[in-house]
C-alpha atoms as one frame of an Amber mdcrd trajectory, in Angstrom:
protein
  79.263 104.441 132.244  81.437 105.578 129.374  84.955 106.515 130.407  85.666
 110.225 130.064  88.736 110.861 127.883  90.164 114.307 127.221  92.850 114.981
 124.626  94.771 118.213 125.069  94.826 120.466 122.021  97.124 123.440 121.463
  98.390 125.453 118.510 101.014 123.467 116.658  99.830 120.077 117.880 100.726
 117.062 115.698  97.413 116.108 114.102  97.914 112.341 114.126  99.077 112.350
 117.761  95.607 113.625 118.562  93.374 112.110 115.879  94.905 108.618 116.142
  93.862 108.004 119.769  90.565 109.819 119.126  89.646 107.428 116.297  90.810
 104.262 118.081  88.806 105.008 121.213  85.707 106.002 119.279  85.978 102.895
 117.097  86.069 100.785 120.256  82.949 102.562 121.500  81.157 101.815 118.213
  82.085  98.134 118.424  80.849  97.882 122.010  77.626  99.612 120.982  77.131
  97.097 118.171  77.445  94.339 120.787  74.615  95.868 122.796  76.841  97.425
 125.451  75.154 100.813 125.290  76.754 102.349 128.367  80.307 101.173 127.758
  83.195 102.634 125.808  84.585 106.157 125.805  83.340 109.725 125.755  86.226
 111.467 123.976  86.665 115.222 123.792  89.444 117.454 122.513  90.090 120.318
 124.924  92.295 123.386 125.049  93.109 126.236 127.397  90.811 128.765 125.713
  88.458 126.450 123.830  87.547 127.069 120.201  89.684 126.199 117.156  93.351
 125.243 117.385  95.626 124.858 114.371  97.732 121.737 113.987 101.316 121.876
 112.793 100.121 121.332 109.218  97.416 123.999 109.376  94.405 121.729 109.948
  92.011 123.416 112.370  90.349 121.410 115.131  87.396 122.468 117.284  88.068
 122.122 121.010  86.191 122.459 124.301  87.456 124.423 127.288  89.707 122.576
 129.707  87.363 120.713 132.058  87.444 120.908 135.834  90.241 118.475 136.742
  88.144 117.208 139.671  85.281 116.100 137.423  85.780 112.343 137.053  88.151
 112.269 134.066  89.336 108.738 133.337  92.117 109.267 130.775  94.121 112.299
 129.707  96.063 112.239 126.410  98.964 114.664 125.951  99.923 114.782 122.256
 103.072 116.326 120.862 103.954 118.518 117.935 105.939 121.624 117.112 103.773
 123.613 119.504 104.716 121.503 122.513 107.465 123.825 123.760 105.111 126.821
 123.767 102.402 124.788 125.518 104.712 123.627 128.281 105.877 127.180 128.910
 102.280 128.133 129.736 101.865 127.872 133.529  98.085 127.443 133.219  98.478
 124.402 130.980 101.046 122.774 133.275  98.988 123.554 136.387  95.961 121.861
 134.786  97.995 118.777 133.860  99.334 118.532 137.402  95.850 118.902 138.871
  94.129 116.427 136.557  96.924 113.869 137.031  95.978 113.643 140.717  92.449
 112.463 139.951  92.541 110.804 136.501  92.999 107.038 136.287  95.787 107.462
 133.735  97.717 110.056 131.763  99.049 109.174 128.309 101.659 111.071 126.317
 102.334 110.668 122.594 105.538 111.711 120.803 107.165 114.757 122.407 104.024
 115.200 124.469 106.295 113.418 126.962 107.877 116.849 127.485 104.529 118.099
 128.793 104.299 115.151 131.180 107.896 115.676 132.296 107.356 119.426 132.754
 104.438 118.594 135.055 106.669 116.267 137.075 104.814 113.103 136.105 107.863
 111.210 134.825 110.412 111.787 137.592 112.024 108.485 138.528 110.207 106.677
 135.704 111.239 105.037 132.462 109.642 106.877 129.557 109.807 106.910 125.788
 109.206 109.535 123.137 109.853 109.986 119.423 113.435 108.932 118.693 114.225
 112.436 117.422 113.293 113.995 120.806 114.817 111.374 123.109 118.042 113.314
 123.667 116.130 116.527 124.439 113.935 114.755 126.984 116.959 113.134 128.646
 118.984 116.375 128.722 116.225 118.599 130.059 114.861 116.100 132.572 117.728
 114.025 134.030 115.362 112.487 136.601 113.641 110.628 133.736 115.101 107.359
 132.438 114.580 107.814 128.690 114.374 104.673 126.534 114.096 105.642 122.844
 113.462 102.077 121.654 109.893 101.032 122.695 106.812 101.913 120.678 105.177
 102.614 124.038 105.884 101.904 127.686 103.905 101.940 130.911 105.994 104.464
 132.788 104.174 104.141 136.121 100.915 102.861 137.557  99.093 105.880 136.117
 101.287 107.192 133.272 101.941 105.706 129.826 104.293 107.194 127.222 104.362
 106.461 123.494 106.843 107.060 120.702 106.120 109.354 117.770 102.977 109.994
 115.794 101.408 106.617 114.867 102.677 105.093 118.123  99.735 106.850 119.791
  97.517 104.442 117.857  99.503 101.438 119.135  99.186 102.685 122.696  95.473
 103.417 122.320  94.886  99.843 121.135  96.726  98.642 124.251  94.449 100.805
 126.426  91.366  99.351 124.734  92.734  95.854 125.276  93.357  96.580 128.959
  89.862  98.036 129.397  87.760  95.728 127.219  89.827  92.670 126.291  91.778
  91.414 123.317  88.760  90.643 121.137  87.518  94.238 121.104  91.034  95.620
 120.559  91.678  93.115 117.760  88.399  94.078 116.075  89.404  97.751 116.173
  92.830  96.886 114.744  91.276  94.878 111.913  88.799  97.636 111.111  91.594
 100.212 110.984  93.916  97.816 109.075  96.542  97.834 111.815  98.710  95.452
 113.777  97.311  94.881 117.265 100.979  94.690 118.293 103.415  95.880 115.655
 106.724  94.008 115.463 109.948  95.613 116.614 110.674  98.956 118.193 111.544
 102.481 117.076 115.069 101.656 115.900 113.733 100.266 112.637 112.303 103.723
 111.802 115.087 105.928 113.123 117.641 107.553 110.872 121.182 106.187 111.262
 123.040 107.898 114.094 126.722 108.185 113.279 129.195 108.920 116.045 131.341
 112.076 115.712 134.663 111.657 113.969 137.612 110.941 116.255 140.087 113.742
 116.823 143.147 111.590 116.160 143.833 111.070 112.479 144.739 107.333 112.773
 141.397 106.608 114.475 139.497 108.674 111.879 141.241 106.659 109.156 140.089
 103.437 110.819 136.492 104.705 110.986 136.571 105.579 107.301 138.020 102.188
 106.401 135.259 100.368 108.298 132.517 102.457 106.712 133.898 102.224 103.179
 134.195  98.432 103.341 131.857  96.987 106.017 132.562  93.430 104.906 136.326
  93.745 105.280 138.578  92.156 107.886 137.943  94.417 110.863 139.091  92.452
 113.865 140.877  94.456 116.548 144.357  93.230 115.455 143.625  94.289 111.849
 142.363  97.713 112.881 145.221  98.214 115.352 147.774  97.523 112.591 146.056
 100.109 110.397 146.368 102.654 113.208 149.965 101.596 113.971 149.110 100.795
 117.585 149.111  97.740 119.798 145.660  96.069 120.037 145.282  96.990 123.712
 146.304 100.613 123.220 144.177 100.895 120.070 141.078  99.575 121.846 141.523
 102.063 124.681 142.126 105.037 122.359 139.339 104.103 119.912 136.776 103.698
 122.708 137.760 107.006 124.274 137.650 108.888 120.978 134.530 107.318 119.436
 132.458 106.439 122.488 132.152 102.702 121.872 134.472  99.730 121.500 135.811
  98.843 118.041 133.786  95.627 117.823 130.520  97.416 118.612 131.325 100.117
 116.072 132.034  97.545 113.348 128.792  95.730 114.156 126.770  98.945 113.961
 128.316  99.956 110.633 127.617  96.489 109.230 124.021  96.628 110.440 123.457
  99.984 108.741 125.029  98.703 105.522 122.796  95.627 105.599 119.768  97.774
 106.314 120.434  99.902 103.227 120.919  96.831 101.049 117.697  95.259 102.300
 115.912  98.464 101.259 117.658  99.061  97.946 118.466  95.625  96.468 116.762
  92.318  95.773 119.775  90.315  96.926 119.135  87.455  99.307 119.837  87.773
 103.017 122.626  85.214 102.588 124.353  87.371  99.951 123.918  90.568 101.983
 125.199  88.868 105.139 128.381  87.793 103.361 128.888  91.177 101.676 128.431
  93.116 104.928 130.787  90.963 106.963 128.351  88.880 109.015 129.479  85.652
 107.417 126.183  83.763 107.620 122.524  84.700 107.312 121.884  83.393 110.836
 124.563  85.636 112.344 123.058  88.612 110.539 119.560  87.642 111.683 120.610
  87.439 115.346 122.407  90.770 115.120 119.452  92.417 113.373 116.942  91.172
 115.941 119.150  92.386 118.795 119.756  95.834 117.309 116.573  96.503 115.315
 113.987  94.428 117.131 112.896  92.578 113.975 114.402  90.064 111.549 115.947
  91.070 108.189 112.997  89.516 106.339 110.487  91.500 108.402 112.489  94.679
 107.855 112.576  94.145 104.105 108.815  93.546 103.932 108.193  96.774 105.831
 110.695  99.101 104.169 111.475  97.945 100.636
């Protein structure tokens, strides 16, 4: 029998959080049908508390069915995000339905800040979960029982709950669900049809805006931060930076870490990575030239640093973001 999938709709939902999984699962059903598997695939419906039309965050209206009886053999529940998520999770009827359906459904999937709905229903306590990088801090602050990892595109948070990063990450996760249910060949066929990676390289860091630490309170440490950022390729070893701050290396390291929140070496590395990222986007210079200019010394050192921090190589980043 086709697996019953319900996608929660609400006013202010992010359209692609909802439509992405809807299209992936229906494409998989069409492929299975073309292979003669008439009773396999997914029966996908968009549902909402009152039924009828709901408006997405961009004004697109979607037709929805009433929330189904949570005891009625639902296989998969998808909780999308969007600007309307906070209002939806303040509705006790919505949260009560999520809690009830989670007890009987085979799996619950959140997309983007739909993770807040899952967390509000208590489904993520004690679990590792992801969400859109812009909402990771909110999820961690409001739900300290959740171990928030803002890096993965998606993660299996528990035996029954999956969480995905923002917007298009719901498509990545849906392809993974199809692969788990029907095998790699079907999932790969869907990915090819939709012109997608079956597994996209890297994590969310490659898409996130740079996150700069607050300026230190002490003027000598602020001056060091500004010197690093104005000339990433400069000589920024701890002895050099300590001399600039008129401190001993040991004292400087302790003060810098306390003021900035990370050690001087890590700060220098992050600034250099951001500088290299901008140059990969904005120039045609070779990786070797950029590595030297940004203080990495060699292209291989820059590549290792980039893979560790961004999840992909400099060449892959340039192909994706130039």
